[in-house]
N, C-alpha and C positions, 0 to 999 in steps of 0.2 A: 841065342844070349842066356843068360841068368836070369832064373825066376825069382828069384830070393832078388837081385839086386838091387831093385823100386825099395823091397824093406831093409835092406841090410843101406841104405846106403841114408832111406831116414831116421834109421838107429844110429848110423854116424854123426847121422846132423843133428836130429837129439843130441848124445852125446857131447859133442863141439857145443852146443850151443847152455848146454847143464858144466860145462869144464871153464866157459866164460864169465857166467853165473858165479860162477863158486872159488873163483878167480877174483871175482871184483868183490865178491865177500870177506876173499881171504885179505885182500887189501885194506879195507877197512878196520877188521876184527886188529887186525897187525899195526895198523894207523894209530885204533883208538887204545891197543896194549900196554906204552906207553905213557906213562901219568902226568909227561913234559909236555906233550901232542894234546893230554883231554887238556891239562889245566888251560892250556894253547886257546884250545873251542871254546873252554868254559871263560877263554876270557875277552877273547869275540865274540859272542854270545850275548855278554852284560855291558860290553863295550860297541857294540857294531864292527861298523870300517878303521882296523889300525893302520897305520907306517909302519914297517916293520921294522921300525927303530921302535917303535913307541912296544912292540913286542919283547924284544933283546933286553931292556930295559928291565922289563919286571921277573927278568931271570938270571941267577944268580951261575949261570953257565954262558960261554963266550957265545958271540954275536954266528960266529960259524956255526956252533951246535944248534943254533935257534934257527937257524938257515936253514939245517938239514932238515930241522923237524918237520921245517914248515915241506919242504921238499915233500915230506911222504907223504904229508896232508895234504898237498897239494895233484897229485899221481894218484892217493886215496881218491878223489873229488870231494874229498869235505870241509876247504877249504875255495877260492878264489883267487886270484890275486891280478891285478889290475896295475897296468903301471903310468903314473900321470906325471911326466918329467922327470923328474929326478928321486921320485918314492915309487916304494912298490908297495899299494893297498894290500893289505887280504882281510878276505871278508867268509864268513861260513858260508856253505853253499846249499842252499835250504832246500832245493831236489835230490839230493842230494841225500842228507837230513830229513827228508818226506819219507823216499825209495825206506831209507834203515828201519824211521816208525812203520813206515803198514811190513816192511818185513818182523820185525820184533812183535808184532800187534799177531799175528800168519803163525808164528811160533808160539804162543802164548794161545790162542786160539787153539789149536793142532791141544796140546799139552795139556789145558783143557778139557778139551772134549775127544779125548786118552785114559779120562777119570769118570 
């Protein structure tokens, strides 16, 4: 048996974890890169839970376009959607936002420590 197998396996596991975290944050950054999606997040932050129709009404683009933006935000776990009867209710995902805030604080701390 290869003596380096355990170390190689450990390194590949760490690489996989790093890649997963990278993809997780990249999904979040991709979602946040679009101004319409940032506006949706700001709308939800100011008003709390909203039905999809109330979100659509705030934008000059089609409901289908906003639906796609909401899908990206859901996939990035920035918003949560709950079905109640015929309504799709959206709200911010506080857990993901907290993780993002922690990442920003850690990055800022590393940056400040480098000076």
